[in-house]
KOLZANU-898806 format. One record per residue (C-alpha): x, y, z; residue in three letters; residue number from 1. Coordinates in steps of 0.25 Angstrom, whole numbers, plus 5000, padded with zeros to 4 digits. Layout:
REM KOLZANU-898806
NODE   xx   yy   zz rest  nr
NODE    X    Y    Z  ALA NUM
...
***
This chain:
REM KOLZANU-898806
NODE   xx   yy   zz rest  nr
NODE 4885 5118 5309  MET   1
NODE 4893 5106 5307  LYS   2
NODE 4902 5100 5318  LYS   3
NODE 4908 5088 5312  ILE   4
NODE 4912 5080 5325  VAL   5
NODE 4907 5066 5329  THR   6
NODE 4902 5064 5343  LEU   7
NODE 4914 5054 5346  LEU   8
NODE 4924 5064 5341  LEU   9
NODE 4918 5075 5349  VAL  10
NODE 4918 5066 5362  ALA  11
NODE 4933 5063 5359  ALA  12
NODE 4936 5077 5358  MET  13
NODE 4929 5081 5370  LEU  14
NODE 4936 5071 5379  VAL  15
NODE 4949 5075 5374  THR  16
NODE 4946 5090 5375  SER  17
NODE 4941 5088 5389  VAL  18
NODE 4954 5081 5393  ALA  19
NODE 4963 5091 5386  MET  20
NODE 4955 5102 5393  PHE  21
NODE 4956 5096 5407  ALA  22
NODE 4971 5094 5404  ALA  23
NODE 4973 5109 5402  CYS  24
NODE 4966 5112 5415  GLY  25
NODE 4953 5115 5409  GLY  26
NODE 4958 5129 5403  GLU  27
NODE 4954 5134 5390  THR  28
NODE 4964 5143 5381  ALA  29
NODE 4962 5158 5385  SER  30
NODE 4961 5168 5374  THR  31
NODE 4974 5174 5377  ASP  32
NODE 4981 5160 5377  ASP  33
NODE 4974 5154 5365  PHE  34
NODE 4982 5152 5352  LYS  35
NODE 4978 5147 5338  ILE  36
NODE 4987 5143 5326  GLY  37
NODE 4984 5143 5312  PHE  38
NODE 4991 5135 5301  ILE  39
NODE 4988 5138 5286  PHE  40
NODE 4993 5131 5274  LEU  41
NODE 4996 5144 5266  HIS  42
NODE 4994 5159 5270  ASP  43
NODE 4985 5171 5266  GLU  44
NODE 4989 5169 5251  ASN  45
NODE 4980 5156 5251  SER  46
NODE 4965 5159 5251  THR  47
NODE 4963 5147 5259  TYR  48
NODE 4973 5150 5270  ASP  49
NODE 4969 5165 5270  LYS  50
NODE 4955 5161 5273  ASN  51
NODE 4960 5153 5285  PHE  52
NODE 4969 5165 5289  LEU  53
NODE 4958 5175 5289  ASP  54
NODE 4949 5166 5297  ALA  55
NODE 4959 5164 5307  ALA  56
NODE 4962 5179 5309  LYS  57
NODE 4948 5182 5309  SER  58
NODE 4944 5171 5320  ALA  59
NODE 4956 5174 5329  THR  60
NODE 4954 5189 5329  GLU  61
NODE 4939 5187 5332  GLU  62
NODE 4942 5178 5344  LEU  63
NODE 4952 5189 5349  GLY  64
NODE 4965 5180 5347  LEU  65
NODE 4978 5189 5346  SER  66
NODE 4989 5187 5336  GLU  67
NODE 4997 5180 5346  GLU  68
NODE 4986 5169 5347  GLN  69
NODE 4985 5166 5333  VAL  70
NODE 4996 5160 5325  ILE  71
NODE 4996 5158 5310  PHE  72
NODE 5005 5148 5302  LYS  73
NODE 5004 5150 5287  THR  74
NODE 5009 5142 5275  ASN  75
NODE 5010 5129 5283  VAL  76
NODE 5011 5117 5273  PRO  77
NODE 5003 5104 5274  GLU  78
NODE 5014 5096 5280  GLY  79
NODE 5022 5095 5293  ASN  80
NODE 5024 5110 5293  GLU  81
NODE 5009 5110 5298  CYS  82
NODE 5012 5101 5310  TYR  83
NODE 5024 5110 5313  GLU  84
NODE 5015 5123 5312  ALA  85
NODE 5004 5116 5321  ALA  86
NODE 5014 5111 5331  ALA  87
NODE 5020 5125 5332  ASP  88
NODE 5007 5132 5334  LEU  89
NODE 5004 5122 5345  ALA  90
NODE 5018 5125 5352  ASP  91
NODE 5014 5140 5351  GLN  92
NODE 5002 5137 5360  GLY  93
NODE 4991 5137 5350  CYS  94
NODE 4978 5131 5355  ASN  95
NODE 4973 5129 5341  VAL  96
NODE 4980 5126 5328  VAL  97
NODE 4973 5127 5315  PHE  98
NODE 4978 5122 5301  ALA  99
NODE 4971 5125 5288  ASN 100
NODE 4975 5115 5277  SER 101
NODE 4971 5101 5274  PHE 102
NODE 4985 5096 5274  GLY 103
NODE 4988 5101 5287  HIS 104
NODE 4979 5091 5294  GLU 105
NODE 4989 5080 5297  PRO 106
NODE 4999 5089 5303  TYR 107
NODE 4988 5097 5312  ILE 108
NODE 4983 5083 5317  LEU 109
NODE 4998 5079 5320  LYS 110
NODE 4999 5092 5328  ALA 111
NODE 4986 5090 5335  ALA 112
NODE 4990 5077 5340  LYS 113
NODE 5003 5083 5346  GLU 114
NODE 4997 5095 5352  PHE 115
NODE 4984 5090 5358  PRO 116
NODE 4982 5103 5366  GLU 117
NODE 4980 5111 5353  VAL 118
NODE 4968 5111 5344  GLU 119
NODE 4972 5108 5330  PHE 120
NODE 4962 5112 5319  CYS 121
NODE 4963 5110 5304  HIS 122
NODE 4955 5115 5292  ALA 123
NODE 4950 5105 5281  THR 124
NODE 4955 5093 5288  GLY 125
NODE 4948 5079 5288  THR 126
NODE 4954 5071 5300  THR 127
NODE 4950 5077 5313  ALA 128
NODE 4937 5070 5314  HIS 129
NODE 4944 5056 5313  THR 130
NODE 4957 5059 5320  GLU 131
NODE 4950 5062 5333  ASN 132
NODE 4962 5071 5338  VAL 133
NODE 4955 5080 5348  ALA 134
NODE 4963 5093 5345  ASN 135
NODE 4962 5091 5330  PHE 136
NODE 4951 5097 5322  HIS 137
NODE 4947 5099 5307  ASN 138
NODE 4938 5110 5301  ALA 139
NODE 4932 5114 5288  PHE 140
NODE 4919 5121 5283  ALA 141
NODE 4908 5118 5274  SER 142
NODE 4914 5127 5263  VAL 143
NODE 4908 5118 5252  TYR 144
NODE 4895 5126 5255  GLU 145
NODE 4903 5139 5252  GLY 146
NODE 4908 5134 5239  ARG 147
NODE 4894 5130 5235  TYR 148
NODE 4890 5144 5237  LEU 149
NODE 4902 5149 5229  ALA 150
NODE 4898 5139 5219  GLY 151
NODE 4884 5146 5218  ILE 152
NODE 4891 5159 5215  ALA 153
NODE 4899 5152 5204  ALA 154
NODE 4886 5146 5198  GLY 155
NODE 4879 5159 5199  MET 156
NODE 4891 5165 5191  LYS 157
NODE 4890 5154 5181  LEU 158
NODE 4875 5157 5179  ASN 159
NODE 4878 5171 5176  GLU 160
NODE 4888 5168 5166  MET 161
NODE 4878 5158 5159  ILE 162
NODE 4867 5168 5159  GLU 163
NODE 4876 5179 5154  SER 164
NODE 4880 5170 5142  GLY 165
NODE 4895 5170 5146  LYS 166
NODE 4894 5155 5148  ILE 167
NODE 4884 5144 5144  THR 168
NODE 4878 5135 5155  ALA 169
NODE 4887 5123 5151  ASP 170
NODE 4900 5133 5152  GLN 171
NODE 4897 5135 5167  ALA 172
NODE 4910 5128 5171  LYS 173
NODE 4917 5132 5184  MET 174
NODE 4932 5129 5187  GLY 175
NODE 4937 5125 5201  TYR 176
NODE 4951 5126 5206  VAL 177
NODE 4953 5115 5217  GLY 178
NODE 4965 5112 5225  ALA 179
NODE 4964 5097 5228  TYR 180
NODE 4954 5086 5225  THR 181
NODE 4951 5085 5240  TYR 182
NODE 4937 5084 5245  ALA 183
NODE 4938 5099 5250  GLU 184
NODE 4940 5104 5236  VAL 185
NODE 4930 5094 5230  ILE 186
NODE 4920 5098 5240  SER 187
NODE 4922 5113 5237  GLY 188
NODE 4922 5112 5222  TYR 189
NODE 4910 5103 5222  THR 190
NODE 4902 5112 5231  SER 191
NODE 4906 5124 5223  PHE 192
NODE 4901 5117 5210  TYR 193
NODE 4888 5113 5216  LEU 194
NODE 4886 5127 5221  GLY 195
NODE 4888 5132 5206  ALA 196
NODE 4879 5121 5201  LYS 197
NODE 4868 5124 5210  SER 198
NODE 4866 5137 5202  VAL 199
NODE 4872 5134 5189  CYS 200
NODE 4868 5119 5185  PRO 201
NODE 4877 5118 5173  SER 202
NODE 4890 5121 5180  VAL 203
NODE 4902 5112 5179  THR 204
NODE 4916 5113 5186  MET 205
NODE 4930 5109 5183  GLU 206
NODE 4941 5108 5195  VAL 207
NODE 4956 5110 5193  GLN 208
NODE 4964 5106 5205  PHE 209
NODE 4978 5112 5209  THR 210
NODE 4983 5102 5219  GLY 211
NODE 4986 5114 5229  SER 212
NODE 4978 5122 5239  TRP 213
NODE 4986 5134 5235  TYR 214
NODE 4993 5136 5222  ASP 215
NODE 4989 5149 5215  GLU 216
NODE 4996 5145 5202  ALA 217
NODE 4989 5132 5201  LEU 218
NODE 4976 5137 5205  GLU 219
NODE 4977 5148 5194  LYS 220
NODE 4981 5137 5184  GLU 221
NODE 4969 5129 5188  ALA 222
NODE 4959 5140 5187  ALA 223
NODE 4965 5144 5173  THR 224
NODE 4963 5129 5168  LYS 225
NODE 4949 5130 5173  LEU 226
NODE 4947 5143 5165  LEU 227
NODE 4953 5137 5153  SER 228
NODE 4943 5126 5154  ASN 229
NODE 4932 5136 5153  ASN 230
NODE 4928 5137 5168  CYS 231
NODE 4920 5150 5169  VAL 232
NODE 4921 5151 5185  LEU 233
NODE 4932 5146 5194  ILE 234
NODE 4932 5142 5209  SER 235
NODE 4943 5136 5218  GLN 236
NODE 4947 5128 5230  HIS 237
NODE 4961 5133 5230  ALA 238
NODE 4968 5144 5238  ASP 239
NODE 4975 5154 5229  SER 240
NODE 4970 5165 5220  MET 241
NODE 4974 5157 5208  GLY 242
NODE 4960 5154 5203  ALA 243
NODE 4954 5167 5206  PRO 244
NODE 4965 5174 5199  THR 245
NODE 4964 5166 5187  ALA 246
NODE 4949 5168 5186  CYS 247
NODE 4950 5183 5188  GLU 248
NODE 4961 5184 5177  ASN 249
NODE 4951 5176 5168  ALA 250
NODE 4938 5183 5172  GLY 251
NODE 4932 5170 5177  VAL 252
NODE 4923 5170 5189  PRO 253
NODE 4929 5164 5202  ASN 254
NODE 4924 5158 5215  VAL 255
NODE 4936 5158 5225  SER 256
NODE 4938 5151 5238  TYR 257
NODE 4942 5156 5252  ASN 258
NODE 4940 5171 5250  GLY 259
NODE 4936 5182 5240  SER 260
NODE 4945 5184 5228  THR 261
NODE 4937 5196 5224  GLN 262
NODE 4948 5207 5226  SER 263
NODE 4958 5199 5217  ALA 264
NODE 4947 5194 5207  CYS 265
NODE 4936 5204 5207  PRO 266
NODE 4931 5200 5193  ASN 267
NODE 4929 5185 5195  THR 268
NODE 4928 5182 5210  PHE 269
NODE 4913 5178 5214  ILE 270
NODE 4914 5172 5228  VAL 271
NODE 4922 5163 5237  SER 272
NODE 4919 5153 5248  SER 273
NODE 4928 5150 5260  ARG 274
NODE 4928 5144 5274  ILE 275
NODE 4928 5154 5285  ASP 276
NODE 4937 5148 5296  TRP 277
NODE 4934 5158 5306  SER 278
NODE 4923 5151 5313  PRO 279
NODE 4932 5138 5315  TYR 280
NODE 4944 5146 5320  PHE 281
NODE 4935 5153 5330  LYS 282
NODE 4929 5139 5334  TYR 283
NODE 4942 5132 5336  ILE 284
NODE 4948 5144 5344  ILE 285
NODE 4936 5146 5353  ASN 286
NODE 4935 5131 5356  ASN 287
NODE 4950 5130 5359  ALA 288
NODE 4949 5142 5368  LYS 289
NODE 4937 5136 5375  ASN 290
NODE 4942 5122 5376  GLY 291
NODE 4931 5117 5367  GLU 292
NODE 4931 5106 5357  THR 293
NODE 4934 5109 5343  ILE 294
NODE 4927 5100 5333  ALA 295
NODE 4935 5090 5326  TYR 296
NODE 4929 5094 5313  ASP 297
NODE 4922 5108 5311  TRP 298
NODE 4914 5112 5299  CYS 299
NODE 4905 5124 5297  GLU 300
NODE 4898 5131 5285  GLY 301
NODE 4891 5144 5282  PHE 302
NODE 4883 5143 5295  GLU 303
NODE 4895 5142 5304  GLY 304
NODE 4902 5153 5296  GLY 305
NODE 4913 5144 5291  ALA 306
NODE 4910 5145 5276  VAL 307
NODE 4909 5159 5269  ALA 308
NODE 4908 5165 5255  LEU 309
NODE 4914 5178 5251  THR 310
NODE 4905 5189 5246  GLU 311
NODE 4901 5187 5232  VAL 312
NODE 4908 5196 5221  ASN 313
NODE 4896 5202 5215  GLU 314
NODE 4904 5208 5204  ALA 315
NODE 4906 5194 5199  VAL 316
NODE 4896 5185 5205  ALA 317
NODE 4882 5182 5198  ALA 318
NODE 4870 5190 5202  GLU 319
NODE 4863 5183 5214  GLY 320
NODE 4875 5175 5218  THR 321
NODE 4875 5180 5233  GLN 322
NODE 4860 5177 5234  ALA 323
NODE 4862 5163 5228  ALA 324
NODE 4874 5160 5238  ILE 325
NODE 4865 5165 5250  ASP 326
NODE 4854 5156 5246  GLU 327
NODE 4862 5144 5245  ALA 328
NODE 4870 5147 5258  LYS 329
NODE 4857 5148 5266  ALA 330
NODE 4853 5134 5261  LYS 331
NODE 4867 5128 5264  LEU 332
NODE 4865 5133 5278  ILE 333
NODE 4851 5128 5280  SER 334
NODE 4855 5115 5274  GLY 335
NODE 4845 5116 5262  GLU 336
NODE 4857 5116 5253  LEU 337
NODE 4868 5105 5253  ASN 338
NODE 4880 5108 5244  VAL 339
NODE 4882 5093 5241  PHE 340
NODE 4868 5089 5238  ASP 341
NODE 4869 5077 5230  THR 342
NODE 4857 5081 5221  ASN 343
NODE 4866 5092 5216  ASN 344
NODE 4878 5084 5210  PHE 345
NODE 4881 5071 5204  THR 346
NODE 4893 5062 5203  VAL 347
NODE 4894 5055 5189  GLU 348
NODE 4880 5058 5187  GLY 349
NODE 4874 5052 5199  LYS 350
NODE 4869 5058 5212  LYS 351
NODE 4877 5054 5225  LEU 352
NODE 4869 5047 5235  GLU 353
NODE 4881 5043 5244  SER 354
NODE 4896 5047 5245  TYR 355
NODE 4906 5041 5255  ILE 356
NODE 4915 5053 5259  ALA 357
NODE 4929 5052 5265  ASP 358
NODE 4926 5059 5278  VAL 359
NODE 4935 5052 5288  ASP 360
NODE 4949 5054 5281  THR 361
NODE 4958 5042 5281  ASP 362
NODE 4971 5038 5274  ALA 363
NODE 4963 5030 5263  ALA 364
NODE 4953 5042 5261  TYR 365
NODE 4942 5032 5262  GLU 366
NODE 4927 5037 5261  LYS 367
NODE 4920 5035 5274  ASP 368
NODE 4907 5044 5275  THR 369
NODE 4894 5044 5268  GLU 370
NODE 4893 5059 5264  ALA 371
NODE 4880 5060 5257  ILE 372
NODE 4867 5060 5264  SER 373
NODE 4854 5068 5264  ASP 374
NODE 4857 5071 5249  GLY 375
NODE 4870 5078 5251  TYR 376
NODE 4885 5076 5253  PHE 377
NODE 4888 5080 5268  HIS 378
NODE 4901 5088 5266  GLU 379
NODE 4909 5092 5278  SER 380
NODE 4899 5086 5288  GLU 381
NODE 4907 5073 5292  TYR 382
NODE 4920 5081 5293  ARG 383
NODE 4923 5095 5290  SER 384
NODE 4932 5094 5278  ALA 385
NODE 4925 5091 5265  PRO 386
NODE 4924 5077 5260  TYR 387
NODE 4916 5079 5247  PHE 388
NODE 4925 5073 5236  ASP 389
NODE 4915 5070 5226  ILE 390
NODE 4917 5073 5211  GLN 391
NODE 4903 5078 5206  ILE 392
NODE 4898 5080 5192  ASP 393
NODE 4900 5093 5186  GLY 394
NODE 4914 5095 5191  ILE 395
NODE 4927 5091 5183  THR 396
NODE 4940 5089 5189  LEU 397
NODE 4951 5093 5180  LEU 398
NODE 4962 5087 5188  ASN 399
NODE 4965 5081 5202  SER 400
NODE 4974 5086 5212  MET 401
NODE 4975 5080 5226  PHE 402
***
C-alpha cells in the first residue's frame, strides 16, 4: 500500500497534531459528537458525484453515524461557493470536511487555514504535500490500473470482432470521450489504451475532448463524432450518460466509467472501472475520531480496496474476458505488471528512458521530478493525483480542451 508522505512532512504534522491535541485537553471526538460534511460538485445525476455519494453513505452507515452526523452539500461550484460551503460545515461543528472536485482545492485550502481545528480533505488535488498545512489533505487512487483492466476487456472485444470478420485488424480503432487535457484524463485514456493494446496489438484510438466534466449534450456529440470517424468501440472520462447512450443507439460496444450502465445500455455495455472511496472515508473518519494523523497525500489501489471494476456484462463482452482481467489484476497486485512499462509504448517512435513530471505544482507548472525508473513510469507514487501527461504513439487527439 502506498502512503505518499515524506518524513519531514510527517514530522511537521505530528508536532502540529500533538499541539492541537494538547490544546483540546487530550480528548478525541466521541462517536455521538462527531460530524462529517461532504461537498460535491454535482448531484446523483452525475456518475462521478454519484460514486462519491454512494461511498459516503456506505462508509458512514458502516461506521454507525446517524443522519444528523453526516451533512451533504451538492451542486457546489468550483468557486467561492465552495469556501462558503466549507466554512458553513465547520460552523455547524463538522470535525471533517471533504470536497470532491479538482477546482474545489484552493477554496478548501482557504477554509483549512481559517479553521485549524477541522480536518479538510480533498479528492484529486495536487498541493497538500507542498502546502504543509497540517489539517489539509489530498487523496486519490491508482484508478489507472482499473482503466488498464477495462482496456483489456475492450481489446478482447476488438479481437472477437476481428475474428468474426466484423472488422479487420487495421479497423480496430477505439474512441474516447475526455473532459479536459489534464494529466488525470491523459493518464486514464493512456492506461485504457495500453490495456487494449496488450491483447489487441493493432488497436489505435482517437480522443475527443468536451471541455467539461459533465455535459450530456457535449459528451453525446463527442461520441457521435467518434462513431462517424469509424471508431468501433467507445470509452470515456466524462460524467454523464451521453456517450453510453450514443453507443447504445448505434449498437457500438461501450466501456463506461464510475459505474455500470448495463440497465440503460444492455446491448453495448461491457464493463466499468471506478474509484471506491469507502476505504478513504472510513480512514479519515476513524483517524479524526481517534486523534490520529491523516496523511497529507493518500493513495491506494486494488489491494487497499480503492479501485474496483463492475461485473462484466457477459452478454456483450468477449468470451474469456473475466479470466483475462483476473490474470492481469493478480500481476498488478504482485508487481509483476506495471501499467506504464516503457517497453510497451513509444513517443514519436522512440522508447522513453527518462521523463521529468510536474509533481510539485507551482504557478509556472514547471516539471520537477524524474518519473521513470526501473523500466516504467511511476504514476501516483510521488503524489496521489496523476501526473502522467505524455502523448504516446497510437493515440490521436482530435481537439484540445483545457
